[in-house]
N, CA, C and O atoms as a DFTB+ gen file, in Angstrom:
476 C
 N C O
     1  1     -31.469      83.418      -4.924
     2  2     -30.909      82.597      -5.869
     3  2     -31.272      81.196      -5.386
     4  3     -31.174      80.761      -4.238
     5  1     -31.874      80.337      -6.893
     6  2     -32.320      79.144      -6.552
     7  2     -31.166      78.243      -6.608
     8  3     -30.100      78.441      -7.192
     9  1     -31.506      77.283      -5.959
    10  2     -30.229      76.157      -6.138
    11  2     -30.868      75.220      -7.130
    12  3     -32.006      74.751      -7.164
    13  1     -29.354      75.005      -8.295
    14  2     -29.415      73.858      -9.119
    15  2     -29.654      72.324      -8.457
    16  3     -28.982      71.829      -7.553
    17  1     -30.647      71.788      -9.065
    18  2     -30.450      70.507      -8.397
    19  2     -29.077      69.743      -8.278
    20  3     -28.834      68.821      -7.498
    21  1     -28.346      70.229      -9.075
    22  2     -27.246      69.287      -9.848
    23  2     -26.023      70.044      -8.769
    24  3     -24.884      69.599      -8.631
    25  1     -26.520      71.158      -8.136
    26  2     -25.457      71.600      -7.332
    27  2     -25.845      70.905      -5.858
    28  3     -26.970      70.568      -5.490
    29  1     -24.464      70.777      -5.052
    30  2     -24.439      70.213      -3.596
    31  2     -23.572      71.156      -2.836
    32  3     -22.709      71.894      -3.312
    33  1     -23.932      71.027      -1.548
    34  2     -22.724      71.912      -0.611
    35  2     -21.859      70.451      -0.688
    36  3     -22.211      69.368      -1.156
    37  1     -20.627      70.843      -0.061
    38  2     -19.594      70.307       0.039
    39  2     -19.473      69.771       1.266
    40  3     -18.358      69.361       1.587
    41  1     -20.596      69.656       2.222
    42  2     -20.871      68.800       3.449
    43  2     -21.371      67.591       2.758
    44  3     -21.007      66.449       3.040
    45  1     -22.363      67.954       1.690
    46  2     -23.547      66.979       1.427
    47  2     -22.142      65.868       0.112
    48  3     -22.107      64.661      -0.127
    49  1     -21.406      66.810      -0.311
    50  2     -20.509      66.290      -1.361
    51  2     -19.737      64.977      -0.470
    52  3     -19.832      63.777      -0.730
    53  1     -19.035      65.558       0.538
    54  2     -17.959      65.126       1.505
    55  2     -19.116      63.914       2.257
    56  3     -18.546      62.845       2.475
    57  1     -20.299      63.928       2.583
    58  2     -21.012      62.594       2.955
    59  2     -21.357      61.491       2.077
    60  3     -21.590      60.322       2.383
    61  1     -21.353      62.136       0.757
    62  2     -21.408      60.988      -0.133
    63  2     -20.241      60.232      -0.444
    64  3     -20.314      59.004      -0.379
    65  1     -19.294      60.725      -0.735
    66  2     -17.760      60.612      -0.829
    67  2     -17.659      59.436       0.386
    68  3     -17.636      58.216       0.222
    69  1     -17.612      60.095       1.494
    70  2     -17.522      58.882       2.791
    71  2     -18.463      57.717       2.809
    72  3     -18.071      56.663       3.311
    73  1     -19.884      57.827       2.218
    74  2     -20.506      56.837       2.218
    75  2     -19.936      55.971       0.880
    76  3     -19.855      54.748       1.001
    77  1     -19.623      56.472      -0.131
    78  2     -19.030      55.642      -1.291
    79  2     -18.047      54.922      -0.818
    80  3     -17.863      53.750      -1.148
    81  1     -17.168      55.707       0.181
    82  2     -15.953      55.242       0.258
    83  2     -16.045      53.699       1.380
    84  3     -15.379      52.665       1.334
    85  1     -17.157      54.124       2.321
    86  2     -17.667      52.746       3.263
    87  2     -18.260      51.599       2.471
    88  3     -18.373      50.473       2.954
    89  1     -18.663      51.935       1.156
    90  2     -19.269      51.011       0.537
    91  2     -18.303      50.542       0.188
    92  3     -18.223      49.357       0.513
    93  1     -17.097      51.090      -0.599
    94  2     -16.235      50.297      -1.404
    95  2     -15.392      49.552      -0.338
    96  3     -14.747      48.542      -0.622
    97  1     -15.424      50.043       0.776
    98  2     -14.397      49.466       1.575
    99  2     -15.243      47.566       1.914
   100  3     -14.694      46.465       1.854
   101  1     -16.671      47.921       2.241
   102  2     -17.383      46.629       2.675
   103  2     -17.239      46.027       1.317
   104  3     -16.855      44.862       1.423
   105  1     -17.414      46.414       0.038
   106  2     -17.594      45.750      -0.972
   107  2     -15.707      44.968      -1.381
   108  3     -15.562      43.929      -2.026
   109  1     -14.806      45.608      -0.942
   110  2     -13.221      45.099      -0.934
   111  2     -13.192      44.195       0.244
   112  3     -12.406      43.251       0.174
   113  1     -13.734      44.291       1.050
   114  2     -13.704      43.278       2.503
   115  2     -14.526      41.954       1.915
   116  3     -14.061      40.823       2.057
   117  1     -15.693      42.181       1.293
   118  2     -16.493      41.035       1.065
   119  2     -15.583      40.426       0.164
   120  3     -15.198      39.287       0.429
   121  1     -15.112      41.086      -1.013
   122  2     -14.357      40.251      -2.030
   123  2     -13.263      39.349      -1.493
   124  3     -12.964      38.171      -1.692
   125  1     -12.815      40.244      -0.802
   126  2     -11.391      39.432       0.366
   127  2     -11.917      38.267       0.875
   128  3     -11.486      37.204       0.430
   129  1     -12.800      38.269       1.758
   130  2     -13.615      37.138       2.318
   131  2     -14.005      36.050       1.122
   132  3     -13.574      34.904       1.246
   133  1     -14.784      36.381       0.008
   134  2     -15.119      35.470      -0.730
   135  2     -14.008      34.733      -1.239
   136  3     -13.892      33.514      -1.120
   137  1     -13.034      35.638      -1.918
   138  2     -11.760      34.928      -2.165
   139  2     -10.947      34.051      -1.288
   140  3     -10.424      32.995      -1.644
   141  1     -10.899      34.488      -0.318
   142  2     -10.203      33.472       0.704
   143  2     -10.500      32.385       0.822
   144  3      -9.744      31.425       0.677
   145  1     -12.242      32.335       1.250
   146  2     -13.096      31.123       1.112
   147  2     -12.999      30.145      -0.077
   148  3     -13.184      28.928      -0.101
   149  1     -12.600      31.159      -1.230
   150  2     -12.367      30.071      -2.302
   151  2     -11.271      29.660      -2.356
   152  3     -11.167      28.511      -2.787
   153  1     -10.123      30.318      -1.996
   154  2      -8.906      29.964      -2.288
   155  2      -8.656      28.916      -0.972
   156  3      -7.718      28.130      -1.104
   157  1      -9.295      28.870       0.057
   158  2      -9.283      27.566       0.950
   159  2     -10.120      26.741       0.658
   160  3      -9.924      25.626       1.141
   161  1     -11.134      26.886      -0.061
   162  2     -11.814      25.460      -0.540
   163  2     -11.016      25.000      -1.315
   164  3     -10.554      23.897      -1.024
   165  1     -10.552      25.677      -2.605
   166  2      -9.487      24.772      -3.557
   167  2      -8.695      24.336      -3.043
   168  3      -8.624      23.157      -3.392
   169  1      -7.698      24.661      -2.092
   170  2      -6.768      24.066      -1.199
   171  2      -7.137      23.006      -0.749
   172  3      -6.372      22.049      -0.629
   173  1      -8.237      22.985      -0.455
   174  2      -8.869      21.660       0.528
   175  2      -8.879      20.323      -0.679
   176  3      -8.433      19.177      -0.618
   177  1      -9.633      21.107      -1.803
   178  2      -9.859      20.140      -2.679
   179  2      -8.495      19.075      -3.284
   180  3      -8.398      17.861      -3.467
   181  1      -7.560      20.252      -3.464
   182  2      -6.324      20.264      -3.884
   183  2      -5.380      19.090      -3.058
   184  3      -4.566      18.337      -3.593
   185  1      -5.679      19.145      -1.802
   186  2      -5.214      18.451      -0.703
   187  2      -5.694      17.043      -0.731
   188  3      -4.932      16.076      -0.732
   189  1      -7.099      16.965      -0.755
   190  2      -7.941      15.969      -0.922
   191  2      -7.470      14.865      -2.140
   192  3      -7.404      13.637      -2.083
   193  1      -7.201      15.698      -3.139
   194  2      -6.840      14.826      -4.471
   195  2      -5.465      14.368      -4.293
   196  3      -5.075      13.411      -4.961
   197  1      -4.598      15.019      -3.362
   198  2      -3.277      14.877      -3.072
   199  2      -3.271      13.524      -2.467
   200  3      -2.609      12.600      -2.940
   201  1      -3.983      13.427      -1.464
   202  2      -4.025      12.538      -0.518
   203  2      -4.764      11.139      -0.935
   204  3      -4.463      10.051      -0.443
   205  1      -5.709      11.327      -1.852
   206  2      -6.217      10.080      -2.810
   207  2      -5.308       9.534      -3.673
   208  3      -5.169       8.320      -3.825
   209  1      -4.622      10.462      -4.301
   210  2      -3.617       9.778      -5.282
   211  2      -2.317       9.274      -4.227
   212  3      -1.949       8.156      -4.591
   213  1      -1.694       9.661      -3.295
   214  2      -0.820       9.073      -2.582
   215  2      -1.288       7.620      -2.009
   216  3      -0.703       6.537      -2.003
   217  1      -2.437       7.977      -1.579
   218  2      -3.198       6.354      -0.749
   219  2      -3.288       5.543      -1.774
   220  3      -3.173       4.352      -1.483
   221  1      -3.520       5.891      -3.297
   222  2      -3.590       4.573      -4.143
   223  2      -2.158       4.290      -4.726
   224  3      -1.960       3.157      -5.163
   225  1      -1.111       5.242      -4.777
   226  2      -0.049       4.805      -5.105
   227  2       0.261       3.836      -3.890
   228  3       0.335       2.631      -4.128
   229  1       0.450       4.309      -2.581
   230  2       0.801       3.530      -1.499
   231  2       0.239       1.902      -1.399
   232  3       0.875       0.884      -1.122
   233  1      -1.450       2.109      -1.794
   234  2      -1.897       0.622      -2.022
   235  2      -1.682      -0.141      -2.920
   236  3      -1.885      -1.355      -2.906
   237  1      -1.038       0.819      -4.208
   238  2      -0.202      -0.204      -5.638
   239  2       0.962      -1.034      -4.804
   240  3       1.022      -2.257      -4.676
   241  1       1.955       0.053      -4.219
   242  2       3.139      -0.554      -3.926
   243  2       3.085      -1.384      -2.844
   244  3       4.001      -2.173      -2.613
   245  1       1.976      -1.282      -2.057
   246  2       2.101      -2.378      -0.927
   247  2       1.641      -3.747      -1.629
   248  3       1.948      -4.881      -1.260
   249  1       0.875      -3.407      -2.672
   250  2       0.291      -4.895      -3.027
   251  2       1.289      -5.620      -4.119
   252  3       1.447      -6.834      -4.254
   253  1       1.928      -4.552      -4.871
   254  2       2.921      -5.184      -5.315
   255  2       4.275      -5.610      -4.624
   256  3       5.065      -6.183      -5.375
   257  1       4.710      -5.407      -3.188
   258  2       5.431      -5.857      -2.313
   259  2       5.088      -7.168      -1.803
   260  3       5.843      -8.115      -1.584
   261  1       3.663      -7.069      -1.626
   262  2       2.975      -8.548      -1.279
   263  2       2.876      -9.452      -2.077
   264  3       2.715     -10.601      -1.666
   265  1       2.953      -9.148      -3.514
   266  2       2.918     -10.223      -4.401
   267  2       4.055     -10.689      -4.811
   268  3       4.197     -11.838      -5.228
   269  1       5.136      -9.678      -4.711
   270  2       6.726     -10.217      -4.659
   271  2       6.823     -11.041      -3.618
   272  3       7.176     -12.201      -3.834
   273  1       6.560     -10.655      -2.424
   274  2       6.800     -11.678      -1.294
   275  2       6.352     -12.972      -1.307
   276  3       7.024     -13.900      -0.858
   277  1       4.930     -13.139      -1.939
   278  2       4.286     -14.557      -1.978
   279  2       5.139     -15.150      -3.190
   280  3       5.309     -16.368      -3.137
   281  1       5.581     -14.619      -4.044
   282  2       5.964     -15.006      -5.407
   283  2       7.124     -16.219      -4.561
   284  3       7.069     -17.437      -4.389
   285  1       8.119     -15.155      -4.185
   286  2       9.367     -15.505      -3.627
   287  2       9.406     -16.680      -2.553
   288  3      10.305     -17.499      -2.363
   289  1       8.114     -16.529      -1.866
   290  2       8.289     -17.601      -0.675
   291  2       7.469     -19.055      -1.421
   292  3       7.763     -20.215      -1.131
   293  1       6.531     -18.695      -2.300
   294  2       6.293     -19.735      -3.211
   295  2       7.567     -20.694      -4.154
   296  3       7.457     -21.863      -4.521
   297  1       8.684     -19.809      -4.363
   298  2       9.431     -20.282      -4.999
   299  2      10.307     -21.057      -4.310
   300  3      10.792     -22.097      -4.757
   301  1      10.534     -20.586      -3.222
   302  2      11.495     -21.155      -2.023
   303  2      11.034     -22.130      -1.657
   304  3      11.808     -23.088      -1.655
   305  1       9.556     -22.389      -1.166
   306  2       9.051     -23.335      -0.980
   307  2       8.941     -24.685      -1.970
   308  3       9.214     -25.838      -1.636
   309  1       8.616     -24.371      -2.872
   310  2       9.216     -25.460      -4.123
   311  2      10.219     -26.010      -4.100
   312  3      10.240     -27.236      -4.211
   313  1      11.609     -25.124      -3.919
   314  2      12.662     -25.594      -3.986
   315  2      13.238     -26.370      -2.899
   316  3      14.259     -27.057      -2.910
   317  1      12.274     -26.110      -1.798
   318  2      12.313     -27.029      -0.400
   319  2      11.896     -28.382      -0.850
   320  3      12.575     -29.408      -0.884
   321  1      10.651     -28.197      -1.191
   322  2       9.865     -29.034      -1.348
   323  2      10.532     -30.421      -2.385
   324  3      10.458     -31.621      -2.119
   325  1      11.304     -29.644      -3.850
   326  2      12.222     -30.715      -4.360
   327  2      13.211     -31.317      -3.798
   328  3      13.591     -32.428      -4.167
   329  1      13.774     -30.620      -2.790
   330  2      14.940     -30.953      -2.372
   331  2      14.912     -31.945      -1.275
   332  3      15.785     -32.785      -1.055
   333  1      13.699     -31.743      -0.538
   334  2      12.989     -32.913       0.268
   335  2      12.777     -34.106      -0.535
   336  3      13.128     -35.194      -0.079
   337  1      12.120     -33.998      -1.938
   338  2      11.871     -35.123      -2.433
   339  2      12.992     -36.025      -2.559
   340  3      12.996     -37.236      -2.337
   341  1      14.097     -35.166      -3.005
   342  2      15.434     -35.719      -3.665
   343  2      16.071     -36.558      -2.258
   344  3      16.712     -37.605      -2.341
   345  1      15.764     -35.898      -1.062
   346  2      16.397     -36.452       0.398
   347  2      15.610     -37.751       0.497
   348  3      16.283     -38.747       0.760
   349  1      14.281     -37.914       0.330
   350  2      13.410     -38.987       0.701
   351  2      13.649     -40.104      -0.375
   352  3      13.439     -41.264      -0.020
   353  1      14.037     -39.880      -1.560
   354  2      14.178     -40.766      -2.574
   355  2      15.717     -41.317      -2.319
   356  3      16.002     -42.457      -2.686
   357  1      16.543     -40.605      -1.779
   358  2      18.060     -41.250      -1.448
   359  2      17.976     -41.770      -0.136
   360  3      18.864     -42.545       0.217
   361  1      16.995     -41.458       0.709
   362  2      16.903     -42.454       2.146
   363  2      16.073     -43.875       1.763
   364  3      16.252     -44.945       2.345
   365  1      15.168     -43.657       0.706
   366  2      14.631     -44.991       0.611
   367  2      15.271     -45.976      -0.461
   368  3      14.856     -47.121      -0.643
   369  1      16.603     -45.246      -1.324
   370  2      17.485     -46.240      -2.068
   371  2      18.266     -46.756      -0.816
   372  3      18.356     -47.975      -0.667
   373  1      18.809     -45.950       0.052
   374  2      19.822     -46.758       1.058
   375  2      19.071     -47.660       2.182
   376  3      19.673     -48.514       2.832
   377  1      17.752     -47.389       2.330
   378  2      17.474     -48.248       2.947
   379  2      16.977     -49.619       2.332
   380  3      16.737     -50.619       3.009
   381  1      16.874     -49.544       1.174
   382  2      16.493     -50.619       0.011
   383  2      17.802     -51.516       0.052
   384  3      17.824     -52.740       0.176
   385  1      18.866     -50.679      -0.075
   386  2      20.348     -51.775       0.047
   387  2      20.529     -52.389       1.560
   388  3      20.993     -53.494       1.840
   389  1      20.086     -51.473       2.383
   390  2      20.303     -51.940       3.784
   391  2      19.539     -53.431       4.069
   392  3      19.940     -54.433       4.660
   393  1      18.035     -53.074       3.264
   394  2      17.528     -54.350       3.621
   395  2      17.851     -55.223       3.134
   396  3      18.145     -56.229       3.780
   397  1      17.938     -55.158       1.455
   398  2      18.939     -56.568       0.830
   399  2      19.855     -56.941       1.931
   400  3      19.728     -58.087       2.361
   401  1      20.712     -56.217       2.438
   402  2      21.988     -56.701       2.886
   403  2      21.672     -57.734       4.297
   404  3      22.229     -58.759       4.690
   405  1      20.492     -56.923       4.836
   406  2      19.922     -57.699       6.191
   407  2      19.329     -58.718       5.595
   408  3      19.247     -59.618       6.431
   409  1      18.956     -58.989       4.769
   410  2      18.057     -60.445       4.270
   411  2      18.827     -61.365       3.825
   412  3      18.569     -62.563       3.937
   413  1      20.092     -60.792       3.147
   414  2      20.830     -61.847       2.736
   415  2      21.489     -61.971       4.114
   416  3      21.551     -63.123       4.543
   417  1      21.839     -61.299       4.651
   418  2      22.983     -61.857       6.190
   419  2      21.998     -62.812       6.884
   420  3      22.350     -63.937       7.239
   421  1      20.518     -62.245       7.104
   422  2      19.536     -63.282       7.690
   423  2      19.481     -64.658       7.255
   424  3      19.580     -65.639       7.992
   425  1      19.284     -64.657       5.775
   426  2      19.318     -65.664       5.027
   427  2      20.535     -66.371       5.578
   428  3      20.264     -67.476       6.048
   429  1      21.780     -66.024       5.641
   430  2      22.880     -66.928       5.397
   431  2      23.053     -67.456       7.193
   432  3      23.495     -68.536       7.584
   433  1      22.649     -66.531       7.870
   434  2      22.651     -67.360       9.319
   435  2      21.886     -68.188       9.365
   436  3      22.148     -69.288       9.852
   437  1      20.669     -67.854       8.839
   438  2      19.560     -69.206       8.868
   439  2      20.009     -70.735       8.036
   440  3      19.774     -71.883       8.414
   441  1      20.721     -70.277       6.802
   442  2      21.475     -71.436       6.140
   443  2      22.322     -72.191       7.258
   444  3      22.185     -73.371       7.581
   445  1      23.259     -71.235       7.800
   446  2      24.140     -71.930       8.765
   447  2      23.291     -72.984       9.901
   448  3      23.535     -74.155      10.190
   449  1      22.408     -72.230      10.311
   450  2      21.601     -73.086      11.717
   451  2      21.587     -74.229      11.062
   452  3      22.288     -75.173      11.426
   453  1      20.588     -74.301       9.755
   454  2      19.957     -75.442       8.657
   455  2      21.510     -76.401       8.786
   456  3      21.399     -77.566       9.167
   457  1      22.322     -76.084       8.594
   458  2      23.825     -76.729       8.009
   459  2      24.035     -77.267       9.155
   460  3      24.230     -78.482       9.186
   461  1      24.048     -76.522      10.344
   462  2      24.729     -76.995      11.362
   463  2      23.416     -78.064      12.226
   464  3      23.980     -78.810      13.027
   465  1      22.572     -78.173      12.218
   466  2      21.606     -79.214      12.496
   467  2      21.197     -78.632      13.704
   468  3      20.802     -79.451      14.534
   469  1      21.175     -77.368      14.067
   470  2      20.771     -76.931      15.463
   471  2      19.287     -76.558      15.605
   472  3      18.860     -76.242      16.716
   473  1      18.331     -76.584      14.328
   474  2      17.333     -76.536      14.247
   475  2      16.626     -77.913      14.172
   476  3      15.400     -77.973      14.071
């Protein structure tokens, strides 16, 4: 009996099946590794994007708070400056009135001395 080339022994068939299974296992592991690598890489990219967005939002919020604080401080400084100007004006008015009284009082004393002839 001559063997047909298509016919193979059960042992050869088992060997081919085993090789095919081994190759399939290697392909599956390789695919899992590649898939895992891609998933990890995508997760890292997504994390970087989230981090970047959060940093931008934080920077924007910080700048807004800074601007608000500066604006409030400037308004308060202007208010204090106006109040100080009003106080200076009031003090000058009182000083002017006191000066006029002091001049009149001094003039009165001088006239008194002149009239009394003590000078």
